[in-house]
PDB file of N, CA, C and O in Angstrom:
ATOM      1  N   PRO A   1     -31.622 -73.085  13.445  1.00  0.00           N
ATOM      2  CA  PRO A   1     -30.381 -72.284  12.805  1.00  0.00           C
ATOM      3  C   PRO A   1     -30.935 -71.019  13.119  1.00  0.00           C
ATOM      4  O   PRO A   1     -31.952 -70.675  13.722  1.00  0.00           O
ATOM      5  N   PRO A   2     -29.494 -70.070  12.246  1.00  0.00           N
ATOM      6  CA  PRO A   2     -30.604 -68.875  12.866  1.00  0.00           C
ATOM      7  C   PRO A   2     -31.053 -68.437  11.302  1.00  0.00           C
ATOM      8  O   PRO A   2     -30.824 -69.303  10.457  1.00  0.00           O
ATOM      9  N   PRO A   3     -31.510 -67.509  10.948  1.00  0.00           N
ATOM     10  CA  PRO A   3     -32.365 -67.253   9.455  1.00  0.00           C
ATOM     11  C   PRO A   3     -31.018 -67.164   8.985  1.00  0.00           C
ATOM     12  O   PRO A   3     -29.920 -67.209   9.539  1.00  0.00           O
ATOM     13  N   PRO A   4     -31.679 -66.927   6.993  1.00  0.00           N
ATOM     14  CA  PRO A   4     -30.423 -66.091   6.357  1.00  0.00           C
ATOM     15  C   PRO A   4     -29.607 -65.449   6.263  1.00  0.00           C
ATOM     16  O   PRO A   4     -30.103 -64.482   6.841  1.00  0.00           O
ATOM     17  N   PRO A   5     -28.273 -65.004   5.876  1.00  0.00           N
ATOM     18  CA  PRO A   5     -27.955 -62.994   6.091  1.00  0.00           C
ATOM     19  C   PRO A   5     -29.045 -62.319   4.758  1.00  0.00           C
ATOM     20  O   PRO A   5     -29.235 -62.631   3.582  1.00  0.00           O
ATOM     21  N   THR A   6     -29.435 -61.564   5.411  1.00  0.00           N
ATOM     22  CA  THR A   6     -30.202 -60.932   4.871  1.00  0.00           C
ATOM     23  C   THR A   6     -29.926 -60.136   3.126  1.00  0.00           C
ATOM     24  O   THR A   6     -30.853 -59.675   2.459  1.00  0.00           O
ATOM     25  N   TYR A   7     -28.248 -60.148   2.617  1.00  0.00           N
ATOM     26  CA  TYR A   7     -27.213 -60.111   1.347  1.00  0.00           C
ATOM     27  C   TYR A   7     -28.022 -61.417   0.726  1.00  0.00           C
ATOM     28  O   TYR A   7     -27.885 -61.598  -0.484  1.00  0.00           O
ATOM     29  N   LEU A   8     -28.633 -62.095   1.271  1.00  0.00           N
ATOM     30  CA  LEU A   8     -29.224 -63.357   0.190  1.00  0.00           C
ATOM     31  C   LEU A   8     -30.743 -63.581   0.007  1.00  0.00           C
ATOM     32  O   LEU A   8     -31.226 -64.272  -0.890  1.00  0.00           O
ATOM     33  N   ASP A   9     -31.467 -62.897   0.988  1.00  0.00           N
ATOM     34  CA  ASP A   9     -32.571 -62.143   0.687  1.00  0.00           C
ATOM     35  C   ASP A   9     -33.083 -61.846  -1.528  1.00  0.00           C
ATOM     36  O   ASP A   9     -32.709 -60.860  -2.163  1.00  0.00           O
ATOM     37  N   ASN A  10     -33.867 -62.910  -2.071  1.00  0.00           N
ATOM     38  CA  ASN A  10     -34.609 -62.536  -3.726  1.00  0.00           C
ATOM     39  C   ASN A  10     -32.816 -62.838  -4.410  1.00  0.00           C
ATOM     40  O   ASN A  10     -32.611 -62.280  -5.489  1.00  0.00           O
ATOM     41  N   MET A  11     -31.845 -63.506  -3.928  1.00  0.00           N
ATOM     42  CA  MET A  11     -30.505 -63.480  -5.142  1.00  0.00           C
ATOM     43  C   MET A  11     -30.618 -64.716  -5.783  1.00  0.00           C
ATOM     44  O   MET A  11     -30.696 -65.911  -5.497  1.00  0.00           O
ATOM     45  N   ALA A  12     -30.595 -63.807  -6.988  1.00  0.00           N
ATOM     46  CA  ALA A  12     -30.171 -64.669  -8.184  1.00  0.00           C
ATOM     47  C   ALA A  12     -29.754 -66.000  -8.654  1.00  0.00           C
ATOM     48  O   ALA A  12     -28.715 -65.875  -9.303  1.00  0.00           O
ATOM     49  N   ASP A  13     -30.041 -66.897  -8.605  1.00  0.00           N
ATOM     50  CA  ASP A  13     -28.556 -68.748  -9.104  1.00  0.00           C
ATOM     51  C   ASP A  13     -27.893 -67.529  -9.345  1.00  0.00           C
ATOM     52  O   ASP A  13     -28.245 -66.378  -9.605  1.00  0.00           O
ATOM     53  N   PRO A  14     -26.882 -68.092  -9.189  1.00  0.00           N
ATOM     54  CA  PRO A  14     -25.129 -67.627  -9.900  1.00  0.00           C
ATOM     55  C   PRO A  14     -24.964 -68.525 -10.898  1.00  0.00           C
ATOM     56  O   PRO A  14     -24.156 -68.165 -11.754  1.00  0.00           O
ATOM     57  N   ALA A  15     -25.564 -69.771 -11.089  1.00  0.00           N
ATOM     58  CA  ALA A  15     -25.202 -71.123 -11.979  1.00  0.00           C
ATOM     59  C   ALA A  15     -25.636 -70.183 -13.373  1.00  0.00           C
ATOM     60  O   ALA A  15     -25.109 -70.383 -14.467  1.00  0.00           O
ATOM     61  N   ALA A  16     -26.676 -69.137 -13.138  1.00  0.00           N
ATOM     62  CA  ALA A  16     -27.693 -68.895 -14.381  1.00  0.00           C
ATOM     63  C   ALA A  16     -27.390 -67.560 -14.840  1.00  0.00           C
ATOM     64  O   ALA A  16     -28.174 -66.936 -15.555  1.00  0.00           O
ATOM     65  N   THR A  17     -26.149 -67.048 -14.409  1.00  0.00           N
ATOM     66  CA  THR A  17     -25.881 -66.222 -14.638  1.00  0.00           C
ATOM     67  C   THR A  17     -24.660 -65.806 -16.494  1.00  0.00           C
ATOM     68  O   THR A  17     -23.835 -66.627 -16.893  1.00  0.00           O
ATOM     69  N   GLU A  18     -24.824 -64.953 -16.950  1.00  0.00           N
ATOM     70  CA  GLU A  18     -24.172 -65.148 -18.443  1.00  0.00           C
ATOM     71  C   GLU A  18     -22.857 -64.313 -18.731  1.00  0.00           C
ATOM     72  O   GLU A  18     -22.325 -64.470 -19.830  1.00  0.00           O
ATOM     73  N   SER A  19     -22.113 -63.146 -17.518  1.00  0.00           N
ATOM     74  CA  SER A  19     -20.626 -62.946 -17.795  1.00  0.00           C
ATOM     75  C   SER A  19     -20.735 -63.273 -16.528  1.00  0.00           C
ATOM     76  O   SER A  19     -21.733 -63.701 -15.948  1.00  0.00           O
ATOM     77  N   MET A  20     -19.145 -62.955 -15.898  1.00  0.00           N
ATOM     78  CA  MET A  20     -18.706 -62.912 -15.346  1.00  0.00           C
ATOM     79  C   MET A  20     -18.442 -61.441 -14.931  1.00  0.00           C
ATOM     80  O   MET A  20     -18.651 -60.717 -15.904  1.00  0.00           O
ATOM     81  N   THR A  21     -17.912 -60.471 -13.425  1.00  0.00           N
ATOM     82  CA  THR A  21     -17.574 -59.667 -13.384  1.00  0.00           C
ATOM     83  C   THR A  21     -16.286 -59.724 -11.882  1.00  0.00           C
ATOM     84  O   THR A  21     -16.342 -59.975 -10.678  1.00  0.00           O
ATOM     85  N   MET A  22     -14.981 -59.231 -13.122  1.00  0.00           N
ATOM     86  CA  MET A  22     -13.793 -59.285 -12.320  1.00  0.00           C
ATOM     87  C   MET A  22     -13.058 -58.582 -11.691  1.00  0.00           C
ATOM     88  O   MET A  22     -12.361 -57.749 -12.270  1.00  0.00           O
ATOM     89  N   LEU A  23     -13.026 -58.757 -10.229  1.00  0.00           N
ATOM     90  CA  LEU A  23     -12.719 -57.906  -8.854  1.00  0.00           C
ATOM     91  C   LEU A  23     -11.435 -57.823  -8.664  1.00  0.00           C
ATOM     92  O   LEU A  23     -10.627 -58.712  -8.932  1.00  0.00           O
ATOM     93  N   SER A  24     -11.071 -56.226  -7.961  1.00  0.00           N
ATOM     94  CA  SER A  24     -10.078 -56.755  -7.573  1.00  0.00           C
ATOM     95  C   SER A  24      -9.170 -55.347  -6.496  1.00  0.00           C
ATOM     96  O   SER A  24      -8.618 -54.366  -6.996  1.00  0.00           O
ATOM     97  N   PHE A  25      -9.249 -55.632  -5.074  1.00  0.00           N
ATOM     98  CA  PHE A  25      -8.956 -55.006  -4.528  1.00  0.00           C
ATOM     99  C   PHE A  25      -8.275 -55.237  -2.675  1.00  0.00           C
ATOM    100  O   PHE A  25      -8.018 -56.269  -2.055  1.00  0.00           O
ATOM    101  N   TYR A  26      -8.187 -53.959  -2.326  1.00  0.00           N
ATOM    102  CA  TYR A  26      -8.082 -54.270  -1.048  1.00  0.00           C
ATOM    103  C   TYR A  26      -8.413 -53.881   0.502  1.00  0.00           C
ATOM    104  O   TYR A  26      -8.033 -52.736   0.751  1.00  0.00           O
ATOM    105  N   ALA A  27      -8.696 -54.187   1.011  1.00  0.00           N
ATOM    106  CA  ALA A  27      -9.747 -53.596   2.625  1.00  0.00           C
ATOM    107  C   ALA A  27      -8.532 -53.254   3.484  1.00  0.00           C
ATOM    108  O   ALA A  27      -7.642 -54.100   3.570  1.00  0.00           O
ATOM    109  N   PHE A  28      -8.441 -52.363   3.975  1.00  0.00           N
ATOM    110  CA  PHE A  28      -7.906 -52.539   5.419  1.00  0.00           C
ATOM    111  C   PHE A  28      -8.799 -51.931   6.210  1.00  0.00           C
ATOM    112  O   PHE A  28      -9.169 -50.764   6.077  1.00  0.00           O
ATOM    113  N   PRO A  29      -9.374 -53.147   7.529  1.00  0.00           N
ATOM    114  CA  PRO A  29     -10.001 -52.180   8.725  1.00  0.00           C
ATOM    115  C   PRO A  29      -9.497 -51.375   9.365  1.00  0.00           C
ATOM    116  O   PRO A  29      -8.344 -51.070   9.060  1.00  0.00           O
ATOM    117  N   PRO A  30      -9.993 -50.858  10.242  1.00  0.00           N
ATOM    118  CA  PRO A  30      -9.622 -50.048  11.282  1.00  0.00           C
ATOM    119  C   PRO A  30      -8.754 -50.631  12.161  1.00  0.00           C
ATOM    120  O   PRO A  30      -7.785 -50.023  12.615  1.00  0.00           O
ATOM    121  N   LEU A  31      -9.017 -51.739  12.433  1.00  0.00           N
ATOM    122  CA  LEU A  31      -7.925 -53.123  13.043  1.00  0.00           C
ATOM    123  C   LEU A  31      -6.921 -54.059  12.765  1.00  0.00           C
ATOM    124  O   LEU A  31      -6.795 -54.468  11.611  1.00  0.00           O
ATOM    125  N   THR A  32      -6.518 -54.278  13.260  1.00  0.00           N
ATOM    126  CA  THR A  32      -6.033 -55.534  12.375  1.00  0.00           C
ATOM    127  C   THR A  32      -6.772 -56.636  12.763  1.00  0.00           C
ATOM    128  O   THR A  32      -7.394 -56.734  13.821  1.00  0.00           O
ATOM    129  N   ILE A  33      -6.660 -57.773  11.554  1.00  0.00           N
ATOM    130  CA  ILE A  33      -6.876 -58.925  11.964  1.00  0.00           C
ATOM    131  C   ILE A  33      -6.887 -59.833  12.387  1.00  0.00           C
ATOM    132  O   ILE A  33      -6.614 -60.726  11.585  1.00  0.00           O
ATOM    133  N   ALA A  34      -7.155 -60.261  13.713  1.00  0.00           N
ATOM    134  CA  ALA A  34      -6.319 -60.834  14.756  1.00  0.00           C
ATOM    135  C   ALA A  34      -5.900 -62.456  14.090  1.00  0.00           C
ATOM    136  O   ALA A  34      -4.754 -62.899  14.009  1.00  0.00           O
ATOM    137  N   ASP A  35      -7.335 -63.254  13.602  1.00  0.00           N
ATOM    138  CA  ASP A  35      -6.540 -64.488  13.082  1.00  0.00           C
ATOM    139  C   ASP A  35      -6.532 -64.012  11.360  1.00  0.00           C
ATOM    140  O   ASP A  35      -7.556 -63.380  11.100  1.00  0.00           O
ATOM    141  N   PRO A  36      -6.089 -64.095  10.786  1.00  0.00           N
ATOM    142  CA  PRO A  36      -6.090 -64.279   9.411  1.00  0.00           C
ATOM    143  C   PRO A  36      -6.649 -65.718   8.463  1.00  0.00           C
ATOM    144  O   PRO A  36      -7.431 -65.555   7.526  1.00  0.00           O
ATOM    145  N   ASP A  37      -6.357 -66.508   8.684  1.00  0.00           N
ATOM    146  CA  ASP A  37      -6.702 -67.935   9.042  1.00  0.00           C
ATOM    147  C   ASP A  37      -7.835 -68.084   9.230  1.00  0.00           C
ATOM    148  O   ASP A  37      -8.442 -68.178   8.163  1.00  0.00           O
ATOM    149  N   ASP A  38      -8.643 -68.178  10.353  1.00  0.00           N
ATOM    150  CA  ASP A  38      -9.772 -67.618  11.078  1.00  0.00           C
ATOM    151  C   ASP A  38     -10.388 -67.012   9.864  1.00  0.00           C
ATOM    152  O   ASP A  38     -10.928 -67.600   8.927  1.00  0.00           O
ATOM    153  N   PHE A  39     -10.227 -65.823  10.029  1.00  0.00           N
ATOM    154  CA  PHE A  39     -10.447 -64.525   9.129  1.00  0.00           C
ATOM    155  C   PHE A  39     -11.129 -65.149   7.455  1.00  0.00           C
ATOM    156  O   PHE A  39     -12.286 -65.213   7.038  1.00  0.00           O
ATOM    157  N   ALA A  40      -9.618 -65.580   6.742  1.00  0.00           N
ATOM    158  CA  ALA A  40      -9.700 -66.464   5.819  1.00  0.00           C
ATOM    159  C   ALA A  40     -11.059 -67.721   5.751  1.00  0.00           C
ATOM    160  O   ALA A  40     -11.683 -68.009   4.730  1.00  0.00           O
ATOM    161  N   LEU A  41     -11.158 -68.007   6.406  1.00  0.00           N
ATOM    162  CA  LEU A  41     -12.643 -69.781   6.418  1.00  0.00           C
ATOM    163  C   LEU A  41     -13.292 -68.798   6.399  1.00  0.00           C
ATOM    164  O   LEU A  41     -14.019 -68.671   5.414  1.00  0.00           O
ATOM    165  N   THR A  42     -13.308 -68.005   7.156  1.00  0.00           N
ATOM    166  CA  THR A  42     -15.192 -66.832   7.273  1.00  0.00           C
ATOM    167  C   THR A  42     -15.209 -66.579   5.954  1.00  0.00           C
ATOM    168  O   THR A  42     -16.205 -67.007   5.370  1.00  0.00           O
ATOM    169  N   LEU A  43     -14.323 -65.953   5.239  1.00  0.00           N
ATOM    170  CA  LEU A  43     -14.343 -64.469   3.946  1.00  0.00           C
ATOM    171  C   LEU A  43     -15.171 -66.170   3.110  1.00  0.00           C
ATOM    172  O   LEU A  43     -16.329 -66.034   2.716  1.00  0.00           O
ATOM    173  N   ARG A  44     -14.601 -67.375   2.955  1.00  0.00           N
ATOM    174  CA  ARG A  44     -14.658 -68.761   2.500  1.00  0.00           C
ATOM    175  C   ARG A  44     -16.057 -69.219   2.475  1.00  0.00           C
ATOM    176  O   ARG A  44     -16.701 -69.683   1.534  1.00  0.00           O
ATOM    177  N   LYS A  45     -16.451 -68.964   3.875  1.00  0.00           N
ATOM    178  CA  LYS A  45     -18.082 -69.426   4.162  1.00  0.00           C
ATOM    179  C   LYS A  45     -19.217 -68.080   3.297  1.00  0.00           C
ATOM    180  O   LYS A  45     -20.194 -68.066   2.548  1.00  0.00           O
ATOM    181  N   GLN A  46     -18.653 -67.467   3.733  1.00  0.00           N
ATOM    182  CA  GLN A  46     -19.517 -66.206   3.259  1.00  0.00           C
ATOM    183  C   GLN A  46     -20.140 -65.820   1.933  1.00  0.00           C
ATOM    184  O   GLN A  46     -21.119 -65.189   1.535  1.00  0.00           O
ATOM    185  N   TRP A  47     -18.531 -66.878   1.156  1.00  0.00           N
ATOM    186  CA  TRP A  47     -18.565 -66.110  -0.025  1.00  0.00           C
ATOM    187  C   TRP A  47     -19.107 -67.508  -0.432  1.00  0.00           C
ATOM    188  O   TRP A  47     -19.446 -67.296  -1.596  1.00  0.00           O
ATOM    189  N   LYS A  48     -19.387 -68.788  -0.175  1.00  0.00           N
ATOM    190  CA  LYS A  48     -19.172 -69.936  -1.326  1.00  0.00           C
ATOM    191  C   LYS A  48     -20.948 -69.378  -2.019  1.00  0.00           C
ATOM    192  O   LYS A  48     -20.959 -69.100  -3.219  1.00  0.00           O
ATOM    193  N   PRO A  49     -22.370 -69.245  -1.204  1.00  0.00           N
ATOM    194  CA  PRO A  49     -23.108 -68.905  -1.811  1.00  0.00           C
ATOM    195  C   PRO A  49     -22.918 -68.295  -2.982  1.00  0.00           C
ATOM    196  O   PRO A  49     -23.626 -68.780  -3.865  1.00  0.00           O
ATOM    197  N   PHE A  50     -21.904 -66.993  -3.493  1.00  0.00           N
ATOM    198  CA  PHE A  50     -21.943 -66.498  -5.204  1.00  0.00           C
ATOM    199  C   PHE A  50     -21.055 -67.157  -5.993  1.00  0.00           C
ATOM    200  O   PHE A  50     -20.625 -66.722  -7.061  1.00  0.00           O
ATOM    201  N   HIS A  51     -20.768 -68.203  -5.491  1.00  0.00           N
ATOM    202  CA  HIS A  51     -19.758 -69.332  -6.591  1.00  0.00           C
ATOM    203  C   HIS A  51     -18.696 -68.368  -7.334  1.00  0.00           C
ATOM    204  O   HIS A  51     -18.247 -68.446  -8.478  1.00  0.00           O
ATOM    205  N   ALA A  52     -18.387 -67.228  -6.079  1.00  0.00           N
ATOM    206  CA  ALA A  52     -16.740 -66.696  -6.471  1.00  0.00           C
ATOM    207  C   ALA A  52     -15.550 -67.600  -6.823  1.00  0.00           C
ATOM    208  O   ALA A  52     -15.259 -68.735  -6.445  1.00  0.00           O
ATOM    209  N   LEU A  53     -14.879 -66.632  -7.772  1.00  0.00           N
ATOM    210  CA  LEU A  53     -13.757 -67.606  -7.870  1.00  0.00           C
ATOM    211  C   LEU A  53     -12.744 -66.801  -7.903  1.00  0.00           C
ATOM    212  O   LEU A  53     -13.187 -65.760  -8.388  1.00  0.00           O
ATOM    213  N   GLY A  54     -11.513 -66.656  -7.644  1.00  0.00           N
ATOM    214  CA  GLY A  54     -10.275 -65.832  -7.444  1.00  0.00           C
ATOM    215  C   GLY A  54      -9.456 -66.411  -6.604  1.00  0.00           C
ATOM    216  O   GLY A  54      -9.567 -67.534  -6.112  1.00  0.00           O
ATOM    217  N   ARG A  55      -8.608 -65.609  -6.440  1.00  0.00           N
ATOM    218  CA  ARG A  55      -7.406 -65.660  -5.048  1.00  0.00           C
ATOM    219  C   ARG A  55      -7.876 -64.266  -4.336  1.00  0.00           C
ATOM    220  O   ARG A  55      -8.246 -63.260  -4.942  1.00  0.00           O
ATOM    221  N   VAL A  56      -7.798 -64.396  -3.156  1.00  0.00           N
ATOM    222  CA  VAL A  56      -7.776 -63.510  -1.661  1.00  0.00           C
ATOM    223  C   VAL A  56      -6.592 -64.003  -0.661  1.00  0.00           C
ATOM    224  O   VAL A  56      -6.596 -65.206  -0.403  1.00  0.00           O
ATOM    225  N   TYR A  57      -5.760 -63.344  -0.177  1.00  0.00           N
ATOM    226  CA  TYR A  57      -4.682 -63.338   0.247  1.00  0.00           C
ATOM    227  C   TYR A  57      -5.448 -62.186   1.564  1.00  0.00           C
ATOM    228  O   TYR A  57      -5.927 -61.079   1.315  1.00  0.00           O
ATOM    229  N   VAL A  58      -5.367 -62.882   3.019  1.00  0.00           N
ATOM    230  CA  VAL A  58      -5.645 -62.275   4.311  1.00  0.00           C
ATOM    231  C   VAL A  58      -4.216 -62.263   4.523  1.00  0.00           C
ATOM    232  O   VAL A  58      -3.362 -62.983   4.005  1.00  0.00           O
ATOM    233  N   ALA A  59      -4.039 -60.941   5.719  1.00  0.00           N
ATOM    234  CA  ALA A  59      -2.707 -60.983   6.366  1.00  0.00           C
ATOM    235  C   ALA A  59      -3.543 -59.899   7.705  1.00  0.00           C
ATOM    236  O   ALA A  59      -4.607 -59.297   7.849  1.00  0.00           O
ATOM    237  N   THR A  60      -2.370 -60.132   8.416  1.00  0.00           N
ATOM    238  CA  THR A  60      -2.832 -59.049   9.540  1.00  0.00           C
ATOM    239  C   THR A  60      -3.204 -57.668   9.436  1.00  0.00           C
ATOM    240  O   THR A  60      -3.973 -57.165  10.256  1.00  0.00           O
ATOM    241  N   GLU A  61      -2.589 -56.863   8.250  1.00  0.00           N
ATOM    242  CA  GLU A  61      -2.682 -55.612   7.183  1.00  0.00           C
ATOM    243  C   GLU A  61      -4.335 -55.352   6.971  1.00  0.00           C
ATOM    244  O   GLU A  61      -5.066 -54.389   7.202  1.00  0.00           O
ATOM    245  N   GLY A  62      -4.593 -56.963   6.306  1.00  0.00           N
ATOM    246  CA  GLY A  62      -5.743 -56.243   5.111  1.00  0.00           C
ATOM    247  C   GLY A  62      -6.053 -57.455   4.542  1.00  0.00           C
ATOM    248  O   GLY A  62      -5.417 -58.417   4.970  1.00  0.00           O
ATOM    249  N   VAL A  63      -7.237 -57.735   3.302  1.00  0.00           N
ATOM    250  CA  VAL A  63      -7.310 -58.414   2.473  1.00  0.00           C
ATOM    251  C   VAL A  63      -6.974 -57.631   1.116  1.00  0.00           C
ATOM    252  O   VAL A  63      -7.282 -56.489   0.776  1.00  0.00           O
ATOM    253  N   ASN A  64      -6.394 -58.414   0.592  1.00  0.00           N
ATOM    254  CA  ASN A  64      -6.102 -58.141  -1.024  1.00  0.00           C
ATOM    255  C   ASN A  64      -6.769 -59.473  -2.193  1.00  0.00           C
ATOM    256  O   ASN A  64      -6.399 -60.646  -2.239  1.00  0.00           O
ATOM    257  N   ALA A  65      -7.647 -58.915  -2.892  1.00  0.00           N
ATOM    258  CA  ALA A  65      -8.563 -59.710  -3.751  1.00  0.00           C
ATOM    259  C   ALA A  65      -8.059 -59.537  -5.080  1.00  0.00           C
ATOM    260  O   ALA A  65      -7.426 -58.562  -5.484  1.00  0.00           O
ATOM    261  N   GLN A  66      -8.371 -60.504  -5.696  1.00  0.00           N
ATOM    262  CA  GLN A  66      -8.427 -60.291  -6.967  1.00  0.00           C
ATOM    263  C   GLN A  66      -9.398 -61.682  -7.751  1.00  0.00           C
ATOM    264  O   GLN A  66      -8.844 -62.648  -8.274  1.00  0.00           O
ATOM    265  N   MET A  67     -10.634 -61.533  -7.690  1.00  0.00           N
ATOM    266  CA  MET A  67     -11.218 -62.139  -7.988  1.00  0.00           C
ATOM    267  C   MET A  67     -12.800 -62.137  -9.276  1.00  0.00           C
ATOM    268  O   MET A  67     -13.506 -61.159  -9.526  1.00  0.00           O
ATOM    269  N   SER A  68     -12.854 -62.683  -9.501  1.00  0.00           N
ATOM    270  CA  SER A  68     -14.245 -62.858 -10.205  1.00  0.00           C
ATOM    271  C   SER A  68     -15.495 -63.290  -9.584  1.00  0.00           C
ATOM    272  O   SER A  68     -15.670 -64.053  -8.634  1.00  0.00           O
ATOM    273  N   ILE A  69     -16.270 -62.698 -10.260  1.00  0.00           N
ATOM    274  CA  ILE A  69     -18.014 -63.114  -9.579  1.00  0.00           C
ATOM    275  C   ILE A  69     -19.431 -63.110 -10.268  1.00  0.00           C
ATOM    276  O   ILE A  69     -19.590 -62.425 -11.278  1.00  0.00           O
ATOM    277  N   PRO A  70     -20.082 -63.581  -9.940  1.00  0.00           N
ATOM    278  CA  PRO A  70     -20.981 -64.335 -10.865  1.00  0.00           C
ATOM    279  C   PRO A  70     -21.609 -62.620 -11.160  1.00  0.00           C
ATOM    280  O   PRO A  70     -22.107 -62.076 -10.175  1.00  0.00           O
ATOM    281  N   THR A  71     -21.583 -62.040 -12.121  1.00  0.00           N
ATOM    282  CA  THR A  71     -22.523 -60.992 -12.083  1.00  0.00           C
ATOM    283  C   THR A  71     -23.961 -60.650 -12.550  1.00  0.00           C
ATOM    284  O   THR A  71     -24.254 -59.649 -13.203  1.00  0.00           O
ATOM    285  N   ASN A  72     -25.050 -61.865 -12.019  1.00  0.00           N
ATOM    286  CA  ASN A  72     -26.151 -61.156 -12.002  1.00  0.00           C
ATOM    287  C   ASN A  72     -25.909 -61.652  -9.914  1.00  0.00           C
ATOM    288  O   ASN A  72     -27.040 -61.972  -9.546  1.00  0.00           O
ATOM    289  N   VAL A  73     -25.285 -61.729  -9.147  1.00  0.00           N
ATOM    290  CA  VAL A  73     -25.238 -61.615  -8.066  1.00  0.00           C
ATOM    291  C   VAL A  73     -23.860 -60.235  -7.228  1.00  0.00           C
ATOM    292  O   VAL A  73     -23.776 -59.849  -6.063  1.00  0.00           O
ATOM    293  N   LEU A  74     -23.370 -60.021  -7.945  1.00  0.00           N
ATOM    294  CA  LEU A  74     -22.813 -58.891  -7.985  1.00  0.00           C
ATOM    295  C   LEU A  74     -23.202 -58.050  -7.026  1.00  0.00           C
ATOM    296  O   LEU A  74     -22.512 -58.268  -6.030  1.00  0.00           O
ATOM    297  N   SER A  75     -24.078 -57.076  -6.817  1.00  0.00           N
ATOM    298  CA  SER A  75     -25.181 -56.504  -6.211  1.00  0.00           C
ATOM    299  C   SER A  75     -24.659 -57.123  -4.639  1.00  0.00           C
ATOM    300  O   SER A  75     -23.886 -56.408  -4.003  1.00  0.00           O
ATOM    301  N   ASN A  76     -25.116 -58.514  -4.012  1.00  0.00           N
ATOM    302  CA  ASN A  76     -25.759 -59.794  -3.090  1.00  0.00           C
ATOM    303  C   ASN A  76     -24.456 -58.991  -2.652  1.00  0.00           C
ATOM    304  O   ASN A  76     -24.572 -57.965  -1.982  1.00  0.00           O
ATOM    305  N   PHE A  77     -23.040 -59.548  -3.098  1.00  0.00           N
ATOM    306  CA  PHE A  77     -21.724 -59.458  -3.192  1.00  0.00           C
ATOM    307  C   PHE A  77     -21.561 -58.386  -2.202  1.00  0.00           C
ATOM    308  O   PHE A  77     -21.444 -58.231  -0.986  1.00  0.00           O
ATOM    309  N   MET A  78     -21.603 -57.781  -3.195  1.00  0.00           N
ATOM    310  CA  MET A  78     -21.763 -56.966  -1.945  1.00  0.00           C
ATOM    311  C   MET A  78     -21.918 -55.632  -1.263  1.00  0.00           C
ATOM    312  O   MET A  78     -21.158 -54.665  -1.199  1.00  0.00           O
ATOM    313  N   ASP A  79     -23.092 -55.849  -0.783  1.00  0.00           N
ATOM    314  CA  ASP A  79     -23.390 -56.023   0.431  1.00  0.00           C
ATOM    315  C   ASP A  79     -23.586 -57.012   1.583  1.00  0.00           C
ATOM    316  O   ASP A  79     -24.305 -56.890   2.576  1.00  0.00           O
ATOM    317  N   CYS A  80     -22.599 -58.249   1.142  1.00  0.00           N
ATOM    318  CA  CYS A  80     -21.749 -59.293   1.728  1.00  0.00           C
ATOM    319  C   CYS A  80     -20.856 -58.868   2.396  1.00  0.00           C
ATOM    320  O   CYS A  80     -20.763 -58.987   3.618  1.00  0.00           O
ATOM    321  N   CYS A  81     -19.952 -58.221   1.531  1.00  0.00           N
ATOM    322  CA  CYS A  81     -18.581 -57.773   2.049  1.00  0.00           C
ATOM    323  C   CYS A  81     -18.509 -56.153   3.308  1.00  0.00           C
ATOM    324  O   CYS A  81     -17.763 -55.891   4.251  1.00  0.00           O
ATOM    325  N   ARG A  82     -19.758 -55.360   2.632  1.00  0.00           N
ATOM    326  CA  ARG A  82     -20.098 -54.360   3.336  1.00  0.00           C
ATOM    327  C   ARG A  82     -20.627 -54.502   5.132  1.00  0.00           C
ATOM    328  O   ARG A  82     -20.919 -53.626   5.946  1.00  0.00           O
ATOM    329  N   SER A  83     -20.575 -56.070   5.249  1.00  0.00           N
ATOM    330  CA  SER A  83     -21.815 -56.409   6.312  1.00  0.00           C
ATOM    331  C   SER A  83     -20.730 -56.895   7.244  1.00  0.00           C
ATOM    332  O   SER A  83     -20.881 -56.983   8.462  1.00  0.00           O
ATOM    333  N   MET A  84     -18.996 -57.380   6.216  1.00  0.00           N
ATOM    334  CA  MET A  84     -18.198 -58.137   7.723  1.00  0.00           C
ATOM    335  C   MET A  84     -17.999 -57.424   8.548  1.00  0.00           C
ATOM    336  O   MET A  84     -18.345 -56.247   8.438  1.00  0.00           O
ATOM    337  N   ASP A  85     -17.230 -58.003   9.907  1.00  0.00           N
ATOM    338  CA  ASP A  85     -16.347 -57.023  10.408  1.00  0.00           C
ATOM    339  C   ASP A  85     -15.360 -57.957  10.629  1.00  0.00           C
ATOM    340  O   ASP A  85     -15.377 -59.117  11.041  1.00  0.00           O
ATOM    341  N   ALA A  86     -14.257 -56.990  10.167  1.00  0.00           N
ATOM    342  CA  ALA A  86     -13.075 -58.017  10.555  1.00  0.00           C
ATOM    343  C   ALA A  86     -12.655 -58.584  12.048  1.00  0.00           C
ATOM    344  O   ALA A  86     -11.716 -59.371  12.168  1.00  0.00           O
TER     345      ALA A  86
END
């Protein structure tokens, strides 16, 4: 199997957090999202290790999210988001 992505290196245990951080964001890729359902599945898989909660809407135009992320893994989550291609 491939090695784990670098954004998971030395990540704290999300279950050990004492707080959650609320996020609300839009992301519009330079090109449209060809298959929103497939991209939504990719997001669920990539965000699972973070124990993220909330709603994420994926359309061909982009992503609209209202989420809660364990504060102790927020920087890892942001690194994950910055590493994605639509």
